[in-house]
N, C-alpha and C positions, 0 to 999 in steps of 0.2 A: 701371825699376830705378835705385835711388839709389846714392850713393857708399858707404854702409855695407854694402849687399849685395855690392857689388863687392869691398870691402875684406875682408869675411868670406870670400868665395870665394877670393881670392888667398891670404889667410892660411891657409885650410884646405888648399889645394893645396900651398903651400910647406911648411907644417908636416908634412904627411903625406909629402911627398917627402924632406924632410930626415930625418925619422924613419926612413923606409925605408932611406935611405943609411947612417945611423948604425948601424942594426940590422945591416946587412950587413957593415959594416966593423969591428964589434967592440964598440961602445958600445950594448949591447943595451937596458939599462934606460932610458937617455935617449932612445933611438930609439923605444921603445914609448910613452913619455910624450909625445913629439912627435907620433907617429901618432894617439894618442888626442885630443890637443888639435886636430890637424888635422881629425879627424872631427867634433869638437864644433863647430868653426867652420863646417864644411860643413852641419851640421844647423841652425845659426843662419841661414845664408844661405838654406837651403831654407824655413825657417819664415818668413823675411822675404818671400821670393817668394810663398809661399802667402797671406800676409796681404795683400800688394799685389794679388794676383789677386782676392782676395775683395772688397777695397775698390775695385778698379778705379782704381788711382792713375795710370793713363795719361791720364785726362781732365784738361782744363785748369782746371776750375773747381769 
């Protein structure tokens, strides 16, 4: 797992969490946008993990 995958995962979790909080506290539109962005980052991270598994990037050479 490389740094980009970890960054996408953290951005996805953070964005979704912030969106859920904002949706619950009153800023519904911004919250929904942040939750959608968080889910998009999670999909990117899963895509990167799938590609890494297919290529077997854990090998050294």
